[in-house]
N, C-alpha and C positions, 0 to 999 in steps of 0.2 A: 451734434456739435461737430464741426469740421475741425480738422486740424492739420498743419502744413508742415510740422515738423515732428522728428521722431528721435528717441535715444536709442541707440543700440549697443548692448553691452554683452560681453563674453568673458571668459577667463582662459588664460593660456599659460603653459610653463614660461617662467621668467626669461629665460633665454631665446624665447621666440617672440617676446613682446615687442620688440622694434621692428621686426619684420612684419608683424599683424598691423602695428599701427601705420606703417609706411603703405601698406596695401589699401587700407581702408582711406586713408588720406588721398591716395590717387584715384580712388573710386568716387570721390566727392564728397566723403564726411570730414566733420571737423572745421567747417567753414562759418565762423563767427564775425560777422562783420567785414572789416579788413585784415582779419587774420584766417590762417588757414592751418591745417593739420594739428587742430586743437582736439585734446584728449584729456581725460582724467584717468588715474589709475591707482590702485592700491593692492596691497599684497596679502595672501593668505595661503591657507592650504586646502588643495583638492583631494578628495578621497574617493577611490572607486575600487570595485573588484571585476577585473574582466571575466567574461564567462570563456568556457572551453572553445567557443566558436568566435571569440573575438580575435582581432589582429591588432593588440594595442601597440602604440608608439612607445610607451613607456609602461613596465610591469609585466606580470606573468598571468596566465589563468588562473582562477579561483585563489588568487592572493591579494589581499589587500595592499594597495598602493597609495602613499602619500606624497603629494608633489607639491613643491612652494610654486604657486601661480601667481599672476598679475591679473586682476580684474580691470578691463579697459572700456571706457565708456566714451562714446561719440555721440555727437548731434548730426542729424543731416535732413535735407528736405525729404518729406515723404516719398516724392517722385522719384528719389535717388536710392531709396531705402533698399529695393530689391538688388540693385547693382552692387551696393556697399556690402549686404549680406553675402552676397555671391563672392566677392573678393576676399572677405574675411574667411570663409569657409574654404577657399583655395590657399590662403597663406596659413592657415591653421594645422598643426601637425597631427591633431586627435582624429581618430576614425569615426567618432560620434562628437559633433560640436554643439554645445549650447548656447543659444543666442537668445538674448531677451530684447523685444522691440517695443518700446513705450511710447505712446502718442503723447504730444506736448502741447500745452496751450499756451497761446500768446497771452503777456499780461492782460491786454485789453479783453479777452474772453474770460477773465475772472469775475 
């Protein structure tokens, strides 16, 4: 089954959320009909332990870090997804960025 749109999601420290939303919007994500820069977000806690070889933006090697983060979700055309993910990674402060890309079905494909 073909799909033409995807949902792209990531988590980011709350203080970097607006910068990330701006970057993915400028890259072509978040266009829904006559609206642009559309996104959805919710907050939670991210947890991680940087290794001794990591270069963390937040935290210290071998120590558990808990960060207030925002999960941001945007939709875009499948053809724009690579550009949007590249913009997301450029705007993201973390050394390692987790990005989810999920194919979306149109209503008439159900």
